[in-house]
MARTIRO-392554 format. One record per residue (C-alpha): residue in three letters; x, y, z. Coordinates in Angstrom, 1 decimal, decimal comma, always signed. Each point is the difference from the previous one (the first is absolute). Layout:
residues N
+------+--------+--------+--------+
! rest !      X !      Y !      Z !
+------+--------+--------+--------+
!  ALA !      X !      Y !      Z !
...
+------+--------+--------+--------+
This chain:
residues 207
+------+--------+--------+--------+
! rest !      X !      Y !      Z !
+------+--------+--------+--------+
!  ALA !  +28,0 !   +3,8 !  -34,1 !
!  TYR !   -1,1 !   +3,9 !   +1,8 !
!  LYS !   +0,7 !   +0,7 !   +3,4 !
!  SER !   -1,5 !   +2,8 !   +2,0 !
!  ASN !   +1,4 !   +2,6 !   +1,8 !
!  LEU !   -2,9 !   +0,3 !   +2,4 !
!  THR !   +0,8 !   -0,5 !   +3,7 !
!  VAL !   -1,3 !   -2,4 !   +1,7 !
!  VAL !   -1,0 !   -0,6 !   +3,6 !
!  ALA !   +0,0 !   -3,4 !   +1,8 !
!  LYS !   -3,5 !   -0,4 !   +1,2 !
!  THR !   -0,8 !   +0,5 !   +3,7 !
!  VAL !   -0,3 !   -3,0 !   +1,9 !
!  THR !   -3,1 !   +0,4 !   +2,6 !
!  PHE !   -1,0 !   -2,3 !   +2,8 !
!  LEU !   -0,7 !   +0,2 !   +3,6 !
!  LYS !   +2,9 !   -0,1 !   +2,5 !
!  TYR !   -1,1 !   -3,1 !   +2,7 !
!  LYS !   -1,2 !   +2,3 !   +2,7 !
!  GLU !   -2,7 !   +2,2 !   -2,5 !
!  LEU !   -0,3 !   -3,9 !   -1,0 !
!  MET !   -0,9 !   -1,1 !   +3,2 !
!  ASP !   -2,1 !   +3,0 !   +0,9 !
!  PHE !   -1,8 !   -0,1 !   -2,8 !
!  TYR !   -1,2 !   -3,5 !   +0,5 !
!  HIS !   -0,6 !   +0,8 !   +3,5 !
!  PHE !   -2,1 !   +3,0 !   -0,2 !
!  LYS !   -3,5 !   -0,3 !   +0,9 !
!  PHE !   -3,0 !   +1,3 !   -2,2 !
!  SER !   -3,2 !   +0,9 !   +1,0 !
!  GLU !   -2,9 !   -2,5 !   -0,4 !
!  ASP !   -2,0 !   +1,5 !   -3,5 !
!  GLU !   +4,3 !   -0,1 !   -1,6 !
!  LYS !   -0,2 !   -3,5 !   -0,2 !
!  ASN !   +0,6 !   +0,5 !   -3,6 !
!  LEU !   +3,6 !   +2,0 !   +1,3 !
!  GLU !   +1,0 !   -2,7 !   +1,9 !
!  LEU !   -0,7 !   -3,0 !   -2,1 !
!  ALA !   +2,1 !   +2,4 !   -3,0 !
!  ARG !   +2,8 !   +0,2 !   +2,5 !
!  ASP !   -0,3 !   -3,5 !   +0,9 !
!  MET !   +0,6 !   -1,1 !   -3,7 !
!  PHE !   +3,2 !   +2,4 !   -0,7 !
!  CYS !   +1,1 !   -1,6 !   +3,3 !
!  PHE !   -0,3 !   -3,2 !   -0,4 !
!  MET !   +1,8 !   +1,2 !   -3,9 !
!  ALA !   +2,8 !   +1,4 !   +2,1 !
!  PHE !   +0,5 !   -3,1 !   +2,4 !
!  THR !   +0,3 !   -2,3 !   -3,4 !
!  SER !   +1,1 !   +2,0 !   -2,5 !
!  LEU !   -2,4 !   -1,0 !   -2,4 !
!  ARG !   -1,1 !   +2,2 !   -2,8 !
!  TYR !   -4,3 !   +1,2 !   -0,3 !
!  SER !   -0,3 !   -2,5 !   -2,7 !
!  ASP !   +1,3 !   -3,1 !   +1,5 !
!  PHE !   -1,3 !   +1,3 !   +3,7 !
!  SER !   -4,0 !   +0,5 !   -2,0 !
!  ASN !   +0,5 !   -3,6 !   -1,3 !
!  LEU !   +1,2 !   -1,4 !   +3,6 !
!  LYS !   -1,9 !   -3,2 !   +0,8 !
!  LYS !   -0,2 !   -1,8 !   +2,9 !
!  ALA !   +1,1 !   -3,4 !   -2,0 !
!  ASN !   +3,2 !   +2,3 !   +0,0 !
!  ILE !   +0,6 !   -0,4 !   +3,2 !
!  VAL !   +2,5 !   -2,6 !   +1,1 !
!  ASP !   +1,5 !   -0,9 !   +3,2 !
!  ASP !   +0,3 !   +3,7 !   +1,3 !
!  HIS !   +1,5 !   +0,6 !   -3,5 !
!  ILE !   -1,8 !   +1,7 !   -3,2 !
!  GLU !   +0,7 !   -2,1 !   -3,0 !
!  THR !   -0,8 !   +1,8 !   -3,6 !
!  PHE !   +0,8 !   +0,9 !   -3,1 !
!  ALA !   +0,5 !   +3,9 !   -0,3 !
!  GLN !   -2,2 !   +1,0 !   -3,2 !
!  LYS !   +3,2 !   +2,8 !   -1,3 !
!  THR !   +2,6 !   -2,7 !   -0,1 !
!  ARG !   -1,7 !   -3,1 !   +0,1 !
!  LYS !   +2,7 !   -1,0 !   +2,6 !
!  LYS !   -0,8 !   -2,4 !   +2,8 !
!  VAL !   +0,3 !   +1,8 !   +3,5 !
!  SER !   -0,3 !   -1,7 !   +3,4 !
!  ILE !   -0,1 !   +2,8 !   +2,8 !
!  PRO !   -0,1 !   -0,3 !   +3,4 !
!  LEU !   -2,9 !   +1,1 !   +2,3 !
!  ILE !   +1,2 !   +2,2 !   +3,0 !
!  ASP !   -2,5 !   +0,5 !   +2,7 !
!  ASP !   -1,6 !   +3,3 !   -0,7 !
!  ALA !   -0,6 !   -1,8 !   -3,6 !
!  LYS !   -1,6 !   -3,0 !   +2,1 !
!  GLU !   -2,3 !   +2,3 !   +1,6 !
!  LEU !   -1,3 !   +1,8 !   -2,7 !
!  ILE !   -1,3 !   -3,2 !   -1,8 !
!  TYR !   -0,9 !   -1,0 !   +3,2 !
!  LYS !   -1,6 !   +3,1 !   +0,6 !
!  TYR !   -2,2 !   -0,4 !   -3,4 !
!  LYS !   -0,6 !   -4,1 !   +0,3 !
!  ASP !   -3,5 !   +0,4 !   +0,1 !
!  GLN !   -1,0 !   +2,3 !   -2,9 !
!  GLU !   -1,6 !   -1,3 !   -3,0 !
!  ASN !   +2,0 !   +0,5 !   -3,1 !
!  LYS !   -0,5 !   -1,0 !   -3,3 !
!  ASN !   +2,3 !   -2,7 !   -1,2 !
!  GLY !   +1,3 !   -1,0 !   +2,9 !
!  LYS !   +2,2 !   +3,2 !   +0,7 !
!  VAL !   +1,6 !   +0,9 !   +3,1 !
!  PHE !   -1,3 !   +3,4 !   +0,0 !
!  ARG !   -3,1 !   +1,8 !   -2,0 !
!  VAL !   +2,8 !   +2,5 !   -2,5 !
!  TYR !   -1,2 !   +3,5 !   -0,4 !
!  ALA !   +0,9 !   +0,9 !   -3,8 !
!  ASN !   +3,3 !   +1,3 !   -0,2 !
!  GLN !   -0,9 !   +3,7 !   -1,0 !
!  LYS !   -2,6 !   -0,1 !   +2,8 !
!  LEU !   +2,4 !   -1,6 !   +2,7 !
!  ASN !   +2,4 !   +2,7 !   -0,4 !
!  GLN !   -2,4 !   +2,7 !   +0,1 !
!  LEU !   -1,1 !   -1,4 !   +3,2 !
!  ILE !   +3,5 !   -0,6 !   +1,2 !
!  LYS !   +1,2 !   +3,8 !   -0,1 !
!  ARG !   -3,1 !   +1,0 !   +1,7 !
!  ALA !   +1,3 !   -3,0 !   +2,9 !
!  ALA !   +3,2 !   +1,3 !   +0,0 !
!  LYS !   -1,0 !   +4,0 !   +0,6 !
!  LYS !   -2,4 !   -1,3 !   +2,5 !
!  ALA !   +3,0 !   -2,0 !   +1,5 !
!  GLY !   +2,0 !   +3,4 !   -0,1 !
!  LEU !   +2,7 !   -1,7 !   -2,9 !
!  ASP !   +0,9 !   +3,7 !   -0,5 !
!  ARG !   +4,4 !   -0,3 !   -0,6 !
!  GLU !   +0,7 !   +2,1 !   -2,7 !
!  VAL !   +1,6 !   -1,7 !   -3,4 !
!  MET !   +1,5 !   +1,7 !   -2,3 !
!  LYS !   +0,4 !   -0,9 !   -3,8 !
!  VAL !   +2,2 !   +1,6 !   -2,4 !
!  TYR !   -0,4 !   +0,4 !   -3,6 !
!  TYR !   +1,1 !   +1,8 !   -3,4 !
!  ASN !   -1,5 !   +1,9 !   -2,8 !
!  GLY !   +2,6 !   +0,4 !   -2,6 !
!  ASN !   +2,6 !   +1,3 !   +2,5 !
!  THR !   -2,2 !   +1,9 !   +2,5 !
!  ARG !   -0,2 !   -2,1 !   +3,0 !
!  HIS !   -3,2 !   +0,3 !   +2,1 !
!  GLU !   -0,6 !   -1,9 !   +3,6 !
!  GLU !   -3,4 !   -0,9 !   +1,3 !
!  VAL !   -0,6 !   -0,8 !   +3,8 !
!  LYS !   -2,8 !   -2,0 !   +0,7 !
!  LYS !   -1,6 !   -1,3 !   +3,2 !
!  PHE !   +0,5 !   -4,2 !   +0,2 !
!  HIS !   -3,5 !   -0,1 !   +0,3 !
!  GLU !   -0,4 !   +1,4 !   -3,4 !
!  ILE !   +2,2 !   -2,3 !   -1,8 !
!  ILE !   -0,7 !   -3,0 !   +1,9 !
!  GLY !   -1,7 !   -2,7 !   -2,3 !
!  CYS !   +0,7 !   -4,2 !   -0,1 !
!  HIS !   +2,9 !   +0,7 !   -1,7 !
!  ASP !   +2,0 !   +1,1 !   +3,3 !
!  ALA !   -0,6 !   -3,3 !   +2,1 !
!  ARG !   +2,1 !   -2,0 !   -2,0 !
!  ARG !   +2,6 !   +2,6 !   +0,3 !
!  THR !   -0,5 !   -0,1 !   +3,3 !
!  PHE !   +0,3 !   -3,4 !   +0,3 !
!  VAL !   +3,5 !   +0,0 !   -2,1 !
!  CYS !   +1,0 !   +3,1 !   +2,2 !
!  CYS !   -0,7 !   -1,1 !   +3,3 !
!  SER !   +1,2 !   -3,5 !   -0,7 !
!  LEU !   +3,6 !   +1,4 !   -1,2 !
!  ALA !   +0,2 !   +2,3 !   +3,1 !
!  PHE !   -0,6 !   -2,7 !   +2,3 !
!  LYS !   +3,1 !   -1,9 !   -1,8 !
!  ILE !   -1,6 !   -2,6 !   -1,9 !
!  GLN !   +1,9 !   -1,4 !   -2,3 !
!  PRO !   -1,0 !   +1,3 !   -3,8 !
!  THR !   -0,4 !   -3,8 !   -0,8 !
!  VAL !   -2,6 !   -0,5 !   +2,4 !
!  VAL !   -1,8 !   +3,2 !   -1,4 !
!  MET !   +0,2 !   -1,0 !   -3,1 !
!  SER !   -1,6 !   -3,8 !   +0,5 !
!  CYS !   -2,8 !   +2,0 !   +1,9 !
!  THR !   -0,6 !   +2,9 !   -3,0 !
!  GLY !   +1,0 !   -1,7 !   -2,8 !
!  HIS !   +2,4 !   +2,3 !   -1,6 !
!  SER !   +2,9 !   -1,6 !   -2,1 !
!  THR !   +3,2 !   +2,0 !   +0,2 !
!  TYR !   +1,7 !   +1,6 !   +2,3 !
!  ASN !   -0,7 !   +3,2 !   -2,0 !
!  ALA !   -3,3 !   +0,1 !   +0,2 !
!  MET !   +0,2 !   -0,1 !   +4,2 !
!  ARG !   +2,5 !   +3,2 !   -0,9 !
!  PRO !   -2,0 !   +2,3 !   +0,4 !
!  TYR !   -1,1 !   -0,8 !   +3,6 !
!  ILE !   +3,0 !   -0,9 !   +1,2 !
!  GLU !   +1,3 !   +3,6 !   -0,7 !
!  VAL !   -2,8 !   +1,2 !   +1,0 !
!  THR !   +0,5 !   -1,8 !   +3,9 !
!  SER !   +3,6 !   +0,6 !   -0,1 !
!  GLU !   -0,8 !   +3,5 !   +0,2 !
!  THR !   -2,8 !   -0,4 !   +2,4 !
!  GLN !   +1,9 !   -1,8 !   +2,7 !
!  LYS !   +3,0 !   +3,0 !   -0,4 !
!  ASN !   -3,0 !   +2,4 !   +0,9 !
!  GLU !   -1,1 !   -2,2 !   +3,0 !
!  MET !   +3,4 !   -0,3 !   +1,1 !
!  GLU !   +0,2 !   +3,6 !   +0,3 !
!  ILE !   -1,6 !   +0,2 !   +3,0 !
!  TRP !   +3,3 !   -1,0 !   +1,8 !
!  ASN !   +1,2 !   +3,0 !   -0,6 !
!  ARG !   -3,0 !   +1,9 !   +0,7 !
+------+--------+--------+--------+
């Protein structure tokens, strides 16, 4: 029954804004940076489809049905149906001739390796927006500022899908049907962040 009196700060929800995502998606890597290009494409595919790494890494061609992804989320065991937007279809077509094991759509890097390559690709593409994270050590407040390319990882792709979709005013219930979120409360952190993003963007009128 003990309740602590520690200060708890809501976790910072990090994601790419739509323009950042598309600039990243269209960034041209050199011929000797094919590994960075592939890692970038994997990140973008997850951002275009809301897939977690666990579901993305096991995605098979048989899961693509009538321009939809039909699969069971490994984390929740829920069946999800995700419409494929044109950019996601473009990536599937780009790698259609790649030989992959077990009929998978992509030849996927291990999670840790992929995160390392995504950071390198993001740095190369200039994703250097600063992000502040706040934490407490006892009652002492600490602030840590990082460049986005220093903290980006697979987890940010799914958040990007949610936040961009909500910013486009797609109904939360539609977004939830893609992500597999079971409750509105699970979406609340994204909705709050998106509302703040929209407020900041609308300040352009005042400037």
